[in-house]
N, C-alpha and C positions, 0 to 999 in steps of 0.2 A: 858604370859611372856612379852607382849608388854606394860603392864601398867607401870612397873618401868622404862622402856626405855623412855616413853613419860613424866612421872613425872620428871625424872632426867633432860630431855631437858628443860622442863618448869622451873624447879628450877634454871638451869644454865643460860638460855637465855631469859626467859619470866617470871620473878618473879611476883607473884600477879595474873597471869592468872589462871582461874578456869577451871579445866578439869573434866569432868564426863565420866567415862569409862563404856562401855557396851560391855561385852565379850560374844559372841554367837558362840562357836566353831563348833556347828553342821551345821552352814551355810557353812563353808568350806568343811566339810565332805560331805554334800549333793551336793555341787558344784562340788567336785571332782568326785562323782559318776554319777551325772545327767547333769552336765554342769552348768555354772554360771547363765544362763538365767532362769533356773528352780527355782532359789531362789528369783525371783522378788516379788512374793506375800509376802514372809516372810520379805524381806528387806523393802517393802512398809509399812508394818505394824509397823516395828521398827522405820522407819523415821517419820511416821505420829505422833508419840508421842514426837518428838524432836522439840525444839525451834531453834535449829541450832546455829551457824554453826556446821556442822558435818564433821569430818575427818575420812574417812573410811580407816582403816589400812590393810585390806585384799585385796591384789592385784587381787585375783581371782574374787571377787564380786564387786570390786571398780567401774567398768564401769556400772554395773547394778544399783548400788546405786546412782551414779552420774546422770544417765539418769532419775531417778525418782524425783530428787530434784525439777525441775521446776513445775512438776505436783502437788507436795505437798507444794510448796512454801517454801521449806527448802534449804538453801545454803549447798550444799554437795560437798566436795572436795575429790578426790582420793589422798591418800598419795603419790602415785607415779607420779602424774601429774607434779609437780615442778621438780622432778627427770628427767622425760622424756624431759622436756624443757631444762634442763641443759645438758643432754646427747646430744641433737640435736645441741646445741651451741658448744659443745666440739669437735665433729667430725662427719664425714659422715659414717664411718664404726663402727657400734654399735653391740657389742656382749652382749646378755642378758643371764645371768645365773639365774637359778631357781632351787628350790628343789622339786617343785610340778608342774606337767605337766599342770594342769588347769590354771596356771599363765602365761604360755608362750604366748598363742594367745592374751589374753587381753593386755599384756605388749607390744607385737609387734604392735598391733593395736593402742595403745596409742602413741607409738613413731612415727608411721606414721601420726597420727593426729597432733602431735606437729611439725613434720617436715613440714607438709602442712601449718600450721599456720605461721611458720617462713619462709616459702618459700625456704627451704633448702632441697637438695636431701640427702637421707640417704639410707644405705644398712644395714638391720637389720638381724642378725643371732641369733638363740636361741640355748641354750644348757641346758639340764637337768643334774644336778650334781648327778651322780649315787650314790645311797646309802645315800645321805645326809638327805633326809626326813626320812628314816628308823632310822637313828641315832637320829634325833630330836624327832620322835615319841616314841623312846625307852627311852627317858629321858637323852639323851647325847647331849645337845646343843653345848657343846664345840667340840665334835667330828664332829658334823654337820658343824660348822663354819670352822674347820680345812679342811674338804673336799672342802668347797666352796673356801677358800683361796688358796688351792692347785690348784683348777680348774682355778682360776684367775691368779695364778702365771704361769700357762702353756701357757698363752696368751702373745704374743709379739707384738711389734709395727707393725710388718709385718702382723699380724692377724686382729687387730682392733685399732681404735682410742680411744675408750672408752669402759669400761665394766660397765654394769648396773646390780646391784644386785636387782632382781625383787621383793623380799619380805622383809618386815620389819625384819623378823626373821633372815635374812642373814646379817644384817647391821654390826654386830661385825666382820665379815670377812674382812671388809674394812680396819680395823687396822692391821689385821694379814697378809694381802697380801703384797708381796714385788715387784710385777711386776712394770715395768716402765709405763705401760699403766694406765691412770687414772681410778680409781674404784669409782663408785658413788652408794650411798644408799639413801633411802628415808626419814627416820624419821625426821631429823633436818629441811630439806627444806619443808617437808610436814607440820609439825607443825607450822613453821614460816608463811607459806602461809595461813593456816587455821586461824591463829590469826591476819592476815592482816599486818604482819610485814616484 
């Protein structure tokens, strides 16, 4: 489902850019079962055949892929790194929403990294949106996005300064949410950064 999202962003904001999509859903499945680090050998093999730059759109394995880039001489960017930098600039109290538990720790770690780079203190809380992944996996992405938007709408300015939607698949909830708290997602900023714009 990510392919049309990024193709549409390219067509709208980066006409002429050439994207090559590689979809390997079993990486996420295995990362959920065994942990993201377990996928390093498979990710290494995929990256070795790339000329780069590579934009990794899976938040669960993004850190693993990014860490292998220097070893392989391939520029690798996690799609959520520019999102994390934007969240740190937006406010100290950051709430991360995710539909997959394996995304929570990598996203919190990334936010801490970006806060360190910026020299800004942050407080990061994470929340799994109950039932959202089940809807997504059952072929109901609209139902998944509605649950994510509802979770965002339950957040007030007293709870957080900014809400981070941790996965690309959640981005559509950004437009559905009506909370006054800023809601950030990763596709547009990630693609722009990967293309160097």
